[in-house]
All heavy atoms as a GROMACS GRO file, in nm:
protein
  580
    1MET      N    1   0.084  -0.117   0.000
    1MET     CA    2   0.000   0.000   0.000
    1MET      C    3   0.088   0.123   0.000
    1MET      O    4   0.189   0.131   0.069
    1MET     CB    5  -0.092  -0.002   0.122
    1MET     CG    6  -0.156   0.131   0.145
    1MET     SD    7  -0.325   0.139   0.199
    1MET     CE    8  -0.425   0.064   0.084
    2ALA      N    9   0.050   0.224  -0.078
    2ALA     CA   10   0.126   0.347  -0.090
    2ALA      C   11   0.107   0.436   0.032
    2ALA      O   12   0.004   0.432   0.098
    2ALA     CB   13   0.083   0.422  -0.216
    3ASP      N   14   0.209   0.515   0.059
    3ASP     CA   15   0.200   0.614   0.167
    3ASP      C   16   0.111   0.729   0.123
    3ASP      O   17   0.101   0.762   0.005
    3ASP     CB   18   0.338   0.670   0.199
    3ASP     CG   19   0.432   0.566   0.257
    3ASP    OD1   20   0.382   0.469   0.317
    3ASP    OD2   21   0.554   0.582   0.241
    4THR      N   22   0.047   0.790   0.218
    4THR     CA   23  -0.030   0.911   0.192
    4THR      C   24   0.060   1.030   0.220
    4THR      O   25   0.125   1.037   0.324
    4THR     CB   26  -0.155   0.918   0.283
    4THR    OG1   27  -0.237   0.806   0.254
    4THR    CG2   28  -0.232   1.044   0.260
    5ILE      N   29   0.062   1.123   0.126
    5ILE     CA   30   0.144   1.243   0.139
    5ILE      C   31   0.050   1.363   0.139
    5ILE      O   32  -0.036   1.376   0.053
    5ILE     CB   33   0.246   1.254   0.024
    5ILE    CG1   34   0.340   1.134   0.025
    5ILE    CG2   35   0.323   1.385   0.033
    5ILE    CD1   36   0.430   1.127  -0.095
    6THR      N   37   0.070   1.449   0.234
    6THR     CA   38  -0.009   1.571   0.242
    6THR      C   39   0.083   1.690   0.227
    6THR      O   40   0.193   1.691   0.283
    6THR     CB   41  -0.081   1.579   0.379
    6THR    OG1   42  -0.159   1.461   0.397
    6THR    CG2   43  -0.170   1.700   0.388
    7PHE      N   44   0.040   1.790   0.150
    7PHE     CA   45   0.120   1.912   0.138
    7PHE      C   46   0.027   2.031   0.121
    7PHE      O   47  -0.089   2.016   0.084
    7PHE     CB   48   0.219   1.902   0.022
    7PHE     CG   49   0.156   1.913  -0.114
    7PHE    CD1   50   0.161   2.033  -0.183
    7PHE    CD2   51   0.093   1.805  -0.173
    7PHE    CE1   52   0.102   2.044  -0.308
    7PHE    CE2   53   0.034   1.815  -0.297
    7PHE     CZ   54   0.039   1.935  -0.366
    8ARG      N   55   0.080   2.147   0.149
    8ARG     CA   56   0.004   2.271   0.132
    8ARG      C   57   0.057   2.342   0.009
    8ARG      O   58   0.167   2.398   0.012
    8ARG     CB   59   0.020   2.359   0.256
    8ARG     CG   60  -0.049   2.303   0.376
    8ARG     CD   61  -0.034   2.398   0.496
    8ARG     NE   62  -0.102   2.342   0.611
    8ARG     CZ   63  -0.049   2.253   0.695
    8ARG    NH1   64   0.072   2.210   0.674
    8ARG    NH2   65  -0.119   2.208   0.797
    9PRO      N   66  -0.021   2.342  -0.098
    9PRO     CA   67   0.028   2.407  -0.220
    9PRO      C   68   0.030   2.559  -0.205
    9PRO      O   69  -0.060   2.617  -0.145
    9PRO     CB   70  -0.073   2.364  -0.327
    9PRO     CG   71  -0.196   2.328  -0.252
    9PRO     CD   72  -0.151   2.280  -0.117
   10ASP      N   73   0.137   2.619  -0.257
   10ASP     CA   74   0.141   2.764  -0.262
   10ASP      C   75   0.067   2.810  -0.389
   10ASP      O   76   0.008   2.728  -0.460
   10ASP     CB   77   0.285   2.815  -0.258
   10ASP     CG   78   0.371   2.762  -0.372
   10ASP    OD1   79   0.316   2.706  -0.469
   10ASP    OD2   80   0.494   2.777  -0.364
   11GLU      N   81   0.072   2.937  -0.416
   11GLU     CA   82  -0.002   2.990  -0.531
   11GLU      C   83   0.045   2.930  -0.663
   11GLU      O   84  -0.036   2.891  -0.747
   11GLU     CB   85   0.014   3.143  -0.534
   11GLU     CG   86  -0.080   3.212  -0.630
   11GLU     CD   87  -0.069   3.363  -0.619
   11GLU    OE1   88  -0.070   3.415  -0.505
   11GLU    OE2   89  -0.060   3.427  -0.724
   12ASP      N   90   0.176   2.920  -0.682
   12ASP     CA   91   0.230   2.863  -0.806
   12ASP      C   92   0.190   2.716  -0.821
   12ASP      O   93   0.154   2.672  -0.930
   12ASP     CB   94   0.382   2.875  -0.809
   12ASP     CG   95   0.430   3.018  -0.829
   12ASP    OD1   96   0.351   3.102  -0.878
   12ASP    OD2   97   0.547   3.046  -0.794
   13THR      N   98   0.198   2.642  -0.712
   13THR     CA   99   0.163   2.500  -0.716
   13THR      C  100   0.014   2.482  -0.744
   13THR      O  101  -0.025   2.393  -0.820
   13THR     CB  102   0.200   2.430  -0.583
   13THR    OG1  103   0.337   2.457  -0.554
   13THR    CG2  104   0.179   2.281  -0.591
   14SER      N  105  -0.067   2.566  -0.686
   14SER     CA  106  -0.211   2.559  -0.711
   14SER      C  107  -0.242   2.586  -0.858
   14SER      O  108  -0.325   2.516  -0.918
   14SER     CB  109  -0.286   2.659  -0.624
   14SER     OG  110  -0.279   2.621  -0.488
   15ARG      N  111  -0.173   2.684  -0.917
   15ARG     CA  112  -0.192   2.710  -1.061
   15ARG      C  113  -0.147   2.591  -1.144
   15ARG      O  114  -0.215   2.551  -1.240
   15ARG     CB  115  -0.116   2.835  -1.103
   15ARG     CG  116  -0.190   2.964  -1.077
   15ARG     CD  117  -0.129   3.081  -1.154
   15ARG     NE  118   0.009   3.108  -1.118
   15ARG     CZ  119   0.047   3.186  -1.018
   15ARG    NH1  120  -0.042   3.243  -0.942
   15ARG    NH2  121   0.175   3.205  -0.994
   16ALA      N  122  -0.034   2.534  -1.108
   16ALA     CA  123   0.015   2.418  -1.182
   16ALA      C  124  -0.083   2.301  -1.172
   16ALA      O  125  -0.111   2.234  -1.272
   16ALA     CB  126   0.153   2.377  -1.130
   17LEU      N  127  -0.135   2.276  -1.052
   17LEU     CA  128  -0.233   2.169  -1.036
   17LEU      C  129  -0.358   2.195  -1.118
   17LEU      O  130  -0.416   2.103  -1.176
   17LEU     CB  131  -0.269   2.152  -0.888
   17LEU     CG  132  -0.176   2.064  -0.808
   17LEU    CD1  133  -0.212   2.071  -0.659
   17LEU    CD2  134  -0.178   1.921  -0.856
   18SER      N  135  -0.399   2.321  -1.124
   18SER     CA  136  -0.517   2.355  -1.205
   18SER      C  137  -0.494   2.321  -1.351
   18SER      O  138  -0.582   2.266  -1.419
   18SER     CB  139  -0.550   2.504  -1.190
   18SER     OG  140  -0.594   2.532  -1.061
   19ILE      N  141  -0.376   2.352  -1.401
   19ILE     CA  142  -0.343   2.322  -1.540
   19ILE      C  143  -0.341   2.171  -1.562
   19ILE      O  144  -0.394   2.120  -1.661
   19ILE     CB  145  -0.208   2.385  -1.578
   19ILE    CG1  146  -0.222   2.538  -1.582
   19ILE    CG2  147  -0.158   2.332  -1.712
   19ILE    CD1  148  -0.089   2.612  -1.589
   20LEU      N  149  -0.278   2.098  -1.469
   20LEU     CA  150  -0.263   1.953  -1.485
   20LEU      C  151  -0.395   1.878  -1.469
   20LEU      O  152  -0.407   1.764  -1.515
   20LEU     CB  153  -0.160   1.899  -1.385
   20LEU     CG  154  -0.016   1.945  -1.407
   20LEU    CD1  155   0.071   1.900  -1.290
   20LEU    CD2  156   0.038   1.894  -1.538
   21THR      N  157  -0.492   1.940  -1.404
   21THR     CA  158  -0.618   1.870  -1.378
   21THR      C  159  -0.736   1.927  -1.457
   21THR      O  160  -0.848   1.878  -1.444
   21THR     CB  161  -0.652   1.873  -1.228
   21THR    OG1  162  -0.662   2.008  -1.185
   21THR    CG2  163  -0.548   1.798  -1.147
   22GLU      N  164  -0.713   2.028  -1.541
   22GLU     CA  165  -0.824   2.091  -1.612
   22GLU      C  166  -0.894   1.996  -1.709
   22GLU      O  167  -1.009   2.019  -1.745
   22GLU     CB  168  -0.778   2.219  -1.684
   22GLU     CG  169  -0.683   2.196  -1.798
   22GLU     CD  170  -0.627   2.326  -1.855
   22GLU    OE1  171  -0.660   2.434  -1.801
   22GLU    OE2  172  -0.550   2.319  -1.951
   23ASP      N  173  -0.827   1.888  -1.748
   23ASP     CA  174  -0.889   1.790  -1.837
   23ASP      C  175  -0.962   1.679  -1.761
   23ASP      O  176  -1.007   1.582  -1.820
   23ASP     CB  177  -0.785   1.729  -1.930
   23ASP     CG  178  -0.678   1.649  -1.857
   23ASP    OD1  179  -0.677   1.650  -1.732
   23ASP    OD2  180  -0.594   1.586  -1.924
   24GLY      N  181  -0.973   1.695  -1.630
   24GLY     CA  182  -1.042   1.595  -1.549
   24GLY      C  183  -0.949   1.496  -1.481
   24GLY      O  184  -0.996   1.407  -1.409
   25THR      N  185  -0.820   1.509  -1.502
   25THR     CA  186  -0.723   1.421  -1.436
   25THR      C  187  -0.733   1.443  -1.285
   25THR      O  188  -0.732   1.557  -1.239
   25THR     CB  189  -0.580   1.454  -1.482
   25THR    OG1  190  -0.570   1.435  -1.623
   25THR    CG2  191  -0.477   1.367  -1.412
   26PRO      N  192  -0.745   1.336  -1.208
   26PRO     CA  193  -0.750   1.351  -1.062
   26PRO      C  194  -0.619   1.412  -1.010
   26PRO      O  195  -0.511   1.389  -1.066
   26PRO     CB  196  -0.766   1.208  -1.010
   26PRO     CG  197  -0.818   1.130  -1.127
   26PRO     CD  198  -0.764   1.196  -1.249
   27VAL      N  199  -0.629   1.488  -0.904
   27VAL     CA  200  -0.512   1.553  -0.845
   27VAL      C  201  -0.404   1.450  -0.812
   27VAL      O  202  -0.286   1.470  -0.841
   27VAL     CB  203  -0.551   1.635  -0.719
   27VAL    CG1  204  -0.427   1.682  -0.644
   27VAL    CG2  205  -0.638   1.752  -0.758
   28SER      N  206  -0.444   1.338  -0.753
   28SER     CA  207  -0.344   1.238  -0.714
   28SER      C  208  -0.270   1.184  -0.837
   28SER      O  209  -0.149   1.164  -0.832
   28SER     CB  210  -0.408   1.124  -0.635
   28SER     OG  211  -0.509   1.061  -0.710
   29ALA      N  212  -0.340   1.164  -0.947
   29ALA     CA  213  -0.275   1.114  -1.069
   29ALA      C  214  -0.182   1.221  -1.126
   29ALA      O  215  -0.072   1.190  -1.173
   29ALA     CB  216  -0.379   1.074  -1.173
   30ALA      N  217  -0.225   1.346  -1.122
   30ALA     CA  218  -0.142   1.456  -1.172
   30ALA      C  219  -0.014   1.469  -1.089
   30ALA      O  220   0.095   1.488  -1.143
   30ALA     CB  221  -0.220   1.586  -1.171
   31VAL      N  222  -0.028   1.457  -0.957
   31VAL     CA  223   0.089   1.468  -0.869
   31VAL      C  224   0.184   1.351  -0.894
   31VAL      O  225   0.306   1.369  -0.904
   31VAL     CB  226   0.046   1.477  -0.722
   31VAL    CG1  227   0.165   1.463  -0.628
   31VAL    CG2  228  -0.029   1.607  -0.696
   32ARG      N  229   0.128   1.229  -0.906
   32ARG     CA  230   0.214   1.113  -0.933
   32ARG      C  231   0.290   1.131  -1.064
   32ARG      O  232   0.412   1.110  -1.070
   32ARG     CB  233   0.130   0.985  -0.938
   32ARG     CG  234   0.099   0.926  -0.803
   32ARG     CD  235   0.044   0.784  -0.815
   32ARG     NE  236  -0.082   0.779  -0.888
   32ARG     CZ  237  -0.203   0.795  -0.833
   32ARG    NH1  238  -0.213   0.816  -0.705
   32ARG    NH2  239  -0.312   0.788  -0.907
   33ALA      N  240   0.219   1.173  -1.169
   33ALA     CA  241   0.283   1.191  -1.300
   33ALA      C  242   0.391   1.300  -1.293
   33ALA      O  243   0.499   1.285  -1.350
   33ALA     CB  244   0.179   1.226  -1.405
   34ALA      N  245   0.362   1.408  -1.220
   34ALA     CA  246   0.459   1.517  -1.208
   34ALA      C  247   0.584   1.472  -1.133
   34ALA      O  248   0.696   1.508  -1.169
   34ALA     CB  249   0.395   1.636  -1.138
   35LEU      N  250   0.566   1.392  -1.028
   35LEU     CA  251   0.681   1.342  -0.953
   35LEU      C  252   0.767   1.250  -1.039
   35LEU      O  253   0.891   1.260  -1.038
   35LEU     CB  254   0.635   1.268  -0.827
   35LEU     CG  255   0.584   1.356  -0.714
   35LEU    CD1  256   0.520   1.271  -0.605
   35LEU    CD2  257   0.697   1.440  -0.657
   36ILE      N  258   0.703   1.162  -1.113
   36ILE     CA  259   0.778   1.071  -1.201
   36ILE      C  260   0.852   1.149  -1.308
   36ILE      O  261   0.970   1.124  -1.335
   36ILE     CB  262   0.684   0.965  -1.262
   36ILE    CG1  263   0.637   0.870  -1.152
   36ILE    CG2  264   0.751   0.889  -1.375
   36ILE    CD1  265   0.521   0.780  -1.191
   37ASP      N  266   0.785   1.248  -1.367
   37ASP     CA  267   0.848   1.332  -1.468
   37ASP      C  268   0.967   1.407  -1.410
   37ASP      O  269   1.074   1.414  -1.471
   37ASP     CB  270   0.745   1.429  -1.526
   37ASP     CG  271   0.800   1.509  -1.641
   37ASP    OD1  272   0.859   1.451  -1.733
   37ASP    OD2  273   0.785   1.633  -1.639
   38ALA      N  274   0.951   1.462  -1.292
   38ALA     CA  275   1.061   1.536  -1.227
   38ALA      C  276   1.179   1.443  -1.198
   38ALA      O  277   1.295   1.482  -1.217
   38ALA     CB  278   1.011   1.601  -1.099
   39ALA      N  279   1.151   1.322  -1.153
   39ALA     CA  280   1.258   1.226  -1.125
   39ALA      C  281   1.332   1.189  -1.253
   39ALA      O  282   1.456   1.181  -1.254
   39ALA     CB  283   1.202   1.101  -1.057
   40ARG      N  284   1.258   1.168  -1.362
   40ARG     CA  285   1.323   1.134  -1.490
   40ARG      C  286   1.411   1.249  -1.538
   40ARG      O  287   1.522   1.226  -1.586
   40ARG     CB  288   1.217   1.102  -1.595
   40ARG     CG  289   1.154   0.968  -1.576
   40ARG     CD  290   1.052   0.939  -1.684
   40ARG     NE  291   0.995   0.807  -1.662
   40ARG     CZ  292   0.871   0.773  -1.692
   40ARG    NH1  293   0.789   0.861  -1.745
   40ARG    NH2  294   0.828   0.652  -1.668
   41ARG      N  295   1.361   1.372  -1.524
   41ARG     CA  296   1.442   1.488  -1.566
   41ARG      C  297   1.568   1.499  -1.481
   41ARG      O  298   1.676   1.530  -1.533
   41ARG     CB  299   1.360   1.617  -1.555
   41ARG     CG  300   1.260   1.636  -1.668
   41ARG     CD  301   1.206   1.778  -1.674
   41ARG     NE  302   1.170   1.833  -1.546
   41ARG     CZ  303   1.050   1.827  -1.491
   41ARG    NH1  304   0.952   1.766  -1.554
   41ARG    NH2  305   1.026   1.883  -1.374
   42LYS      N  306   1.557   1.471  -1.352
   42LYS     CA  307   1.674   1.480  -1.263
   42LYS      C  308   1.778   1.374  -1.300
   42LYS      O  309   1.898   1.403  -1.305
   42LYS     CB  310   1.630   1.463  -1.118
   42LYS     CG  311   1.742   1.485  -1.020
   42LYS     CD  312   1.693   1.487  -0.877
   42LYS     CE  313   1.807   1.520  -0.784
   42LYS     NZ  314   1.763   1.543  -0.648
   43VAL      N  315   1.733   1.252  -1.328
   43VAL     CA  316   1.825   1.145  -1.368
   43VAL      C  317   1.891   1.180  -1.501
   43VAL      O  318   2.013   1.164  -1.518
   43VAL     CB  319   1.753   1.009  -1.374
   43VAL    CG1  320   1.838   0.904  -1.443
   43VAL    CG2  321   1.714   0.963  -1.234
   44ALA      N  322   1.811   1.230  -1.596
   44ALA     CA  323   1.866   1.266  -1.726
   44ALA      C  324   1.970   1.377  -1.712
   44ALA      O  325   2.075   1.374  -1.776
   44ALA     CB  326   1.754   1.309  -1.821
   45LYS      N  327   1.942   1.475  -1.627
   45LYS     CA  328   2.038   1.584  -1.604
   45LYS      C  329   2.166   1.530  -1.544
   45LYS      O  330   2.277   1.568  -1.585
   45LYS     CB  331   1.976   1.688  -1.511
   45LYS     CG  332   2.067   1.804  -1.482
   45LYS     CD  333   2.004   1.904  -1.387
   45LYS     CE  334   2.099   2.019  -1.364
   45LYS     NZ  335   2.115   2.054  -1.227
   46SER      N  336   2.154   1.440  -1.449
   46SER     CA  337   2.272   1.381  -1.386
   46SER      C  338   2.355   1.304  -1.488
   46SER      O  339   2.479   1.315  -1.490
   46SER     CB  340   2.228   1.290  -1.272
   46SER     OG  341   2.338   1.226  -1.214
   47LEU      N  342   2.289   1.226  -1.573
   47LEU     CA  343   2.361   1.150  -1.676
   47LEU      C  344   2.429   1.244  -1.776
   47LEU      O  345   2.543   1.219  -1.818
   47LEU     CB  346   2.266   1.056  -1.749
   47LEU     CG  347   2.216   0.937  -1.669
   47LEU    CD1  348   2.108   0.861  -1.747
   47LEU    CD2  349   2.330   0.845  -1.631
   48ARG      N  350   2.358   1.352  -1.814
   48ARG     CA  351   2.416   1.450  -1.905
   48ARG      C  352   2.540   1.514  -1.844
   48ARG      O  353   2.643   1.528  -1.911
   48ARG     CB  354   2.310   1.557  -1.934
   48ARG     CG  355   2.303   1.602  -2.075
   48ARG     CD  356   2.191   1.701  -2.108
   48ARG     NE  357   2.117   1.760  -1.999
   48ARG     CZ  358   1.997   1.719  -1.956
   48ARG    NH1  359   1.938   1.616  -2.013
   48ARG    NH2  360   1.936   1.781  -1.857
   49GLU      N  361   2.532   1.552  -1.717
   49GLU     CA  362   2.647   1.612  -1.650
   49GLU      C  363   2.764   1.515  -1.642
   49GLU      O  364   2.880   1.554  -1.661
   49GLU     CB  365   2.607   1.660  -1.511
   49GLU     CG  366   2.516   1.782  -1.513
   49GLU     CD  367   2.458   1.816  -1.377
   49GLU    OE1  368   2.472   1.737  -1.281
   49GLU    OE2  369   2.397   1.925  -1.367
   50GLU      N  370   2.734   1.388  -1.614
   50GLU     CA  371   2.840   1.288  -1.607
   50GLU      C  372   2.905   1.269  -1.744
   50GLU      O  373   3.028   1.261  -1.755
   50GLU     CB  374   2.784   1.155  -1.557
   50GLU     CG  375   2.889   1.048  -1.539
   50GLU     CD  376   2.833   0.917  -1.486
   50GLU    OE1  377   2.714   0.912  -1.449
   50GLU    OE2  378   2.909   0.819  -1.483
   51ALA      N  379   2.823   1.264  -1.849
   51ALA     CA  380   2.877   1.248  -1.984
   51ALA      C  381   2.963   1.368  -2.023
   51ALA      O  382   3.070   1.352  -2.084
   51ALA     CB  383   2.763   1.230  -2.084
   52GLU      N  384   2.917   1.489  -1.986
   52GLU     CA  385   2.996   1.609  -2.016
   52GLU      C  386   3.128   1.608  -1.942
   52GLU      O  387   3.232   1.646  -1.998
   52GLU     CB  388   2.916   1.734  -1.981
   52GLU     CG  389   2.800   1.759  -2.075
   52GLU     CD  390   2.705   1.867  -2.027
   52GLU    OE1  391   2.727   1.924  -1.917
   52GLU    OE2  392   2.608   1.895  -2.099
   53ALA      N  393   3.126   1.561  -1.818
   53ALA     CA  394   3.250   1.553  -1.741
   53ALA      C  395   3.347   1.454  -1.804
   53ALA      O  396   3.467   1.481  -1.815
   53ALA     CB  397   3.220   1.515  -1.596
   54LEU      N  398   3.295   1.340  -1.846
   54LEU     CA  399   3.380   1.240  -1.910
   54LEU      C  400   3.432   1.290  -2.044
   54LEU      O  401   3.549   1.266  -2.078
   54LEU     CB  402   3.304   1.108  -1.929
   54LEU     CG  403   3.275   1.030  -1.802
   54LEU    CD1  404   3.184   0.911  -1.832
   54LEU    CD2  405   3.403   0.984  -1.736
   55ALA      N  406   3.349   1.360  -2.119
   55ALA     CA  407   3.391   1.413  -2.249
   55ALA      C  408   3.503   1.516  -2.231
   55ALA      O  409   3.587   1.533  -2.320
   55ALA     CB  410   3.273   1.475  -2.322
   56GLY      N  411   3.504   1.583  -2.118
   56GLY     CA  412   3.606   1.683  -2.093
   56GLY      C  413   3.729   1.628  -2.023
   56GLY      O  414   3.823   1.702  -1.996
   57ASP      N  415   3.730   1.498  -1.995
   57ASP     CA  416   3.842   1.435  -1.925
   57ASP      C  417   3.940   1.379  -2.027
   57ASP      O  418   3.910   1.280  -2.094
   57ASP     CB  419   3.789   1.323  -1.835
   57ASP     CG  420   3.898   1.253  -1.755
   57ASP    OD1  421   4.018   1.270  -1.785
   57ASP    OD2  422   3.861   1.179  -1.662
   58PRO      N  423   4.058   1.440  -2.041
   58PRO     CA  424   4.152   1.394  -2.144
   58PRO      C  425   4.198   1.250  -2.123
   58PRO      O  426   4.222   1.178  -2.220
   58PRO     CB  427   4.268   1.493  -2.134
   58PRO     CG  428   4.252   1.562  -2.003
   58PRO     CD  429   4.110   1.552  -1.964
   59ILE      N  430   4.208   1.206  -2.001
   59ILE     CA  431   4.250   1.067  -1.975
   59ILE      C  432   4.142   0.970  -2.022
   59ILE      O  433   4.172   0.870  -2.089
   59ILE     CB  434   4.282   1.047  -1.825
   59ILE    CG1  435   4.405   1.131  -1.786
   59ILE    CG2  436   4.305   0.900  -1.793
   59ILE    CD1  437   4.433   1.136  -1.639
   60ASP      N  438   4.018   1.000  -1.991
   60ASP     CA  439   3.908   0.914  -2.035
   60ASP      C  440   3.896   0.914  -2.187
   60ASP      O  441   3.874   0.810  -2.249
   60ASP     CB  442   3.776   0.958  -1.972
   60ASP     CG  443   3.664   0.861  -2.001
   60ASP    OD1  444   3.669   0.749  -1.948
   60ASP    OD2  445   3.574   0.895  -2.081
   61ARG      N  446   3.913   1.031  -2.248
   61ARG     CA  447   3.906   1.038  -2.395
   61ARG      C  448   4.017   0.957  -2.460
   61ARG      O  449   3.996   0.888  -2.559
   61ARG     CB  450   3.913   1.184  -2.439
   61ARG     CG  451   3.786   1.261  -2.405
   61ARG     CD  452   3.802   1.405  -2.442
   61ARG     NE  453   3.829   1.414  -2.585
   61ARG     CZ  454   3.763   1.491  -2.668
   61ARG    NH1  455   3.666   1.565  -2.624
   61ARG    NH2  456   3.794   1.494  -2.795
   62ALA      N  457   4.137   0.962  -2.403
   62ALA     CA  458   4.249   0.885  -2.456
   62ALA      C  459   4.222   0.736  -2.443
   62ALA      O  460   4.250   0.657  -2.535
   62ALA     CB  461   4.378   0.923  -2.384
   63GLU      N  462   4.166   0.697  -2.330
   63GLU     CA  463   4.134   0.555  -2.310
   63GLU      C  464   4.027   0.509  -2.409
   63GLU      O  465   4.037   0.400  -2.467
   63GLU     CB  466   4.086   0.534  -2.167
   63GLU     CG  467   4.063   0.387  -2.132
   63GLU     CD  468   4.026   0.367  -1.987
   63GLU    OE1  469   4.072   0.444  -1.901
   63GLU    OE2  470   3.949   0.273  -1.960
   64ALA      N  471   3.925   0.591  -2.430
   64ALA     CA  472   3.819   0.557  -2.526
   64ALA      C  473   3.877   0.544  -2.667
   64ALA      O  474   3.840   0.453  -2.742
   64ALA     CB  475   3.708   0.661  -2.522
   65ALA      N  476   3.966   0.634  -2.702
   65ALA     CA  477   4.029   0.629  -2.834
   65ALA      C  478   4.111   0.500  -2.850
   65ALA      O  479   4.111   0.436  -2.956
   65ALA     CB  480   4.117   0.752  -2.856
   66GLN      N  481   4.180   0.460  -2.744
   66GLN     CA  482   4.259   0.338  -2.748
   66GLN      C  483   4.168   0.216  -2.765
   66GLN      O  484   4.197   0.125  -2.841
   66GLN     CB  485   4.345   0.323  -2.623
   66GLN     CG  486   4.434   0.200  -2.623
   66GLN     CD  487   4.534   0.203  -2.739
   66GLN    OE1  488   4.603   0.302  -2.759
   66GLN    NE2  489   4.540   0.095  -2.816
   67VAL      N  490   4.057   0.214  -2.695
   67VAL     CA  491   3.961   0.104  -2.708
   67VAL      C  492   3.912   0.096  -2.851
   67VAL      O  493   3.903  -0.014  -2.909
   67VAL     CB  494   3.844   0.120  -2.608
   67VAL    CG1  495   3.730   0.024  -2.641
   67VAL    CG2  496   3.891   0.099  -2.466
   68LEU      N  497   3.880   0.210  -2.912
   68LEU     CA  498   3.834   0.209  -3.052
   68LEU      C  499   3.943   0.157  -3.146
   68LEU      O  500   3.915   0.081  -3.239
   68LEU     CB  501   3.791   0.350  -3.094
   68LEU     CG  502   3.661   0.400  -3.034
   68LEU    CD1  503   3.638   0.546  -3.072
   68LEU    CD2  504   3.545   0.313  -3.078
   69ARG      N  505   4.068   0.197  -3.121
   69ARG     CA  506   4.179   0.146  -3.204
   69ARG      C  507   4.193  -0.006  -3.187
   69ARG      O  508   4.213  -0.079  -3.285
   69ARG     CB  509   4.310   0.217  -3.169
   69ARG     CG  510   4.318   0.358  -3.222
   69ARG     CD  511   4.457   0.418  -3.208
   69ARG     NE  512   4.498   0.432  -3.069
   69ARG     CZ  513   4.470   0.536  -2.991
   69ARG    NH1  514   4.400   0.637  -3.040
   69ARG    NH2  515   4.513   0.541  -2.867
   70ASP      N  516   4.182  -0.053  -3.063
   70ASP     CA  517   4.192  -0.197  -3.037
   70ASP      C  518   4.080  -0.272  -3.107
   70ASP      O  519   4.101  -0.379  -3.165
   70ASP     CB  520   4.188  -0.225  -2.886
   70ASP     CG  521   4.311  -0.175  -2.815
   70ASP    OD1  522   4.413  -0.143  -2.881
   70ASP    OD2  523   4.306  -0.168  -2.690
   71MET      N  524   3.959  -0.218  -3.102
   71MET     CA  525   3.846  -0.284  -3.166
   71MET      C  526   3.863  -0.286  -3.319
   71MET      O  527   3.831  -0.384  -3.383
   71MET     CB  528   3.715  -0.214  -3.128
   71MET     CG  529   3.679  -0.235  -2.981
   71MET     SD  530   3.533  -0.142  -2.931
   71MET     CE  531   3.407  -0.222  -3.029
   72GLU      N  532   3.914  -0.177  -3.373
   72GLU     CA  533   3.939  -0.171  -3.519
   72GLU      C  534   4.043  -0.275  -3.559
   72GLU      O  535   4.028  -0.341  -3.661
   72GLU     CB  536   3.984  -0.030  -3.558
   72GLU     CG  537   4.004  -0.013  -3.707
   72GLU     CD  538   3.878  -0.033  -3.788
   72GLU    OE1  539   3.768  -0.009  -3.737
   72GLU    OE2  540   3.891  -0.076  -3.906
   73ALA      N  541   4.147  -0.290  -3.476
   73ALA     CA  542   4.251  -0.388  -3.506
   73ALA      C  543   4.191  -0.530  -3.504
   73ALA      O  544   4.228  -0.614  -3.588
   73ALA     CB  545   4.365  -0.378  -3.405
   74LEU      N  546   4.101  -0.557  -3.412
   74LEU     CA  547   4.037  -0.690  -3.407
   74LEU      C  548   3.947  -0.711  -3.527
   74LEU      O  549   3.938  -0.822  -3.580
   74LEU     CB  550   3.956  -0.705  -3.278
   74LEU     CG  551   4.036  -0.712  -3.149
   74LEU    CD1  552   3.943  -0.707  -3.028
   74LEU    CD2  553   4.122  -0.837  -3.146
   75ARG      N  554   3.879  -0.609  -3.571
   75ARG     CA  555   3.786  -0.621  -3.683
   75ARG      C  556   3.860  -0.645  -3.814
   75ARG      O  557   3.812  -0.716  -3.901
   75ARG     CB  558   3.704  -0.492  -3.695
   75ARG     CG  559   3.591  -0.501  -3.794
   75ARG     CD  560   3.505  -0.378  -3.788
   75ARG     NE  561   3.572  -0.261  -3.841
   75ARG     CZ  562   3.560  -0.220  -3.967
   75ARG    NH1  563   3.485  -0.285  -4.051
   75ARG    NH2  564   3.624  -0.112  -4.008
   76ALA      N  565   3.978  -0.592  -3.826
   76ALA     CA  566   4.054  -0.604  -3.950
   76ALA      C  567   4.108  -0.744  -3.973
   76ALA      O  568   4.149  -0.779  -4.082
   76ALA     CB  569   4.168  -0.502  -3.949
   77ARG      N  570   4.107  -0.827  -3.872
   77ARG     CA  571   4.166  -0.962  -3.886
   77ARG      C  572   4.074  -1.056  -3.956
   77ARG      O  573   3.968  -1.070  -3.966
   77ARG     CB  574   4.201  -1.018  -3.748
   77ARG     CG  575   4.315  -0.942  -3.687
   77ARG     CD  576   4.348  -0.998  -3.553
   77ARG     NE  577   4.453  -0.917  -3.494
   77ARG     CZ  578   4.498  -0.932  -3.375
   77ARG    NH1  579   4.451  -1.024  -3.297
   77ARG    NH2  580   4.593  -0.857  -3.328
   0.00000   0.00000   0.00000
């Protein structure tokens, strides 16, 4: 069974809920969807930042280039 969460929406949150529920979507479904969407965006941002950090790491780039050269050498045989 899921936990019950209670919160007091501020003015911005109330407007957002109004937009998300204007088509008849229940508040609980809108909140669940918004939380899942926010979590996905946070994970995607984290992965993007990690990829950018790796792309800027000269040691990692050199290692990746070596792996590609090794794979090319295996393919040529």
